[in-house]
C-alpha positions as a LaTeX table, in Angstrom:
\begin{tabular}{lrrr}
\hline
Residue & $x$ (\AA) & $y$ (\AA) & $z$ (\AA) \\
\hline
Met1 & $-0.64$ & $-3.24$ & 46.29 \\
Ala2 & $-3.25$ & $-5.26$ & 48.11 \\
Gly3 & $-5.71$ & $-3.18$ & 50.07 \\
Asp4 & $-4.55$ & 0.22 & 48.84 \\
Gly5 & $-7.05$ & 0.63 & 45.96 \\
Thr6 & $-4.56$ & $-0.05$ & 43.18 \\
Asp7 & $-4.09$ & $-3.16$ & 41.11 \\
Gly8 & $-0.30$ & $-3.08$ & 41.22 \\
Val9 & 0.09 & $-2.18$ & 37.54 \\
Ala10 & 1.76 & 1.23 & 37.35 \\
Gly11 & $-0.36$ & 2.37 & 40.29 \\
Leu12 & $-3.65$ & 2.23 & 38.40 \\
Asp13 & $-6.58$ & 3.11 & 40.63 \\
Arg14 & $-9.43$ & 0.60 & 40.43 \\
Gly15 & $-11.51$ & 2.41 & 43.05 \\
Gln16 & $-14.79$ & 2.53 & 41.11 \\
Asp17 & $-14.13$ & $-0.08$ & 38.42 \\
Arg18 & $-15.00$ & $-3.52$ & 39.80 \\
Arg19 & $-15.18$ & $-5.26$ & 36.43 \\
Lys20 & $-12.89$ & $-8.17$ & 35.67 \\
Thr21 & $-9.80$ & $-7.30$ & 33.64 \\
Val22 & $-8.99$ & $-8.70$ & 30.20 \\
Val23 & $-5.42$ & $-8.39$ & 28.95 \\
Trp24 & $-5.37$ & $-7.95$ & 25.17 \\
Leu25 & $-2.11$ & $-8.48$ & 23.26 \\
Thr26 & $-1.76$ & $-7.28$ & 19.68 \\
Tyr27 & 0.91 & $-6.79$ & 17.09 \\
Gly28 & 0.45 & $-3.17$ & 16.13 \\
Leu29 & $-2.16$ & $-0.75$ & 17.37 \\
Pro30 & $-5.80$ & $-1.16$ & 16.32 \\
Trp31 & $-5.74$ & 2.51 & 15.29 \\
Pro32 & $-6.09$ & 4.20 & 12.86 \\
Thr33 & $-8.94$ & 2.10 & 11.58 \\
Asp34 & $-7.87$ & 2.29 & 7.97 \\
Arg35 & $-7.19$ & $-1.41$ & 7.38 \\
Gly36 & $-9.36$ & $-4.49$ & 7.77 \\
Gly37 & $-7.35$ & $-5.99$ & 10.63 \\
Ser38 & $-7.31$ & $-2.73$ & 12.58 \\
Ile39 & $-11.05$ & $-2.26$ & 12.12 \\
Arg40 & $-11.74$ & $-5.81$ & 13.31 \\
Tyr41 & $-9.55$ & $-5.59$ & 16.42 \\
Phe42 & $-10.81$ & $-2.11$ & 17.31 \\
Asn43 & $-14.43$ & $-3.26$ & 17.21 \\
Leu44 & $-13.71$ & $-6.49$ & 19.11 \\
Ile45 & $-11.90$ & $-4.57$ & 21.85 \\
Arg46 & $-14.67$ & $-1.97$ & 21.99 \\
Gln47 & $-17.32$ & $-4.68$ & 22.47 \\
Val48 & $-15.32$ & $-6.52$ & 25.15 \\
Ala49 & $-14.77$ & $-3.18$ & 26.95 \\
Thr50 & $-18.52$ & $-2.83$ & 27.48 \\
Arg51 & $-18.36$ & $-5.69$ & 30.00 \\
Tyr52 & $-14.71$ & $-5.89$ & 31.07 \\
Arg53 & $-11.84$ & $-3.56$ & 31.85 \\
Val54 & $-9.39$ & $-3.95$ & 28.94 \\
Leu55 & $-5.62$ & $-3.54$ & 29.25 \\
Leu56 & $-4.18$ & $-3.29$ & 25.75 \\
Phe57 & $-0.57$ & $-4.25$ & 25.16 \\
Ala58 & 0.53 & $-3.61$ & 21.58 \\
Met59 & 3.87 & $-4.08$ & 19.89 \\
Leu60 & 4.44 & $-0.93$ & 17.86 \\
Glu61 & 5.50 & $-1.44$ & 14.27 \\
Ser62 & 7.25 & 1.94 & 14.13 \\
Ala63 & 8.09 & 4.88 & 16.37 \\
Asp64 & 5.62 & 6.96 & 14.35 \\
Glu65 & 2.80 & 4.66 & 15.45 \\
Ala66 & 3.22 & 5.82 & 19.06 \\
Arg67 & 1.46 & 9.10 & 18.20 \\
His68 & $-1.85$ & 7.17 & 18.03 \\
Val69 & $-1.63$ & 5.81 & 21.61 \\
Pro70 & $-3.50$ & 8.75 & 23.25 \\
Lys71 & $-6.46$ & 8.21 & 20.90 \\
Leu72 & $-7.02$ & 4.74 & 22.38 \\
Ala73 & $-7.13$ & 5.83 & 26.02 \\
\hline
\end{tabular}
């Protein structure tokens, strides 16, 4: 909500992070980095995250892929 220190997305606190936000959409997670496409996206996102706050939205290919989500936080 405006003025309460959150950005309105699931109550995320932006108190100290004043960087602009980039929304990144992918098909599948960029982890594990065991394939060329995953390696490329992981490194691109990592570089963008040095200057911007990145919100990653990924369509999971399988329920098993969800176990990798905590590794990307």
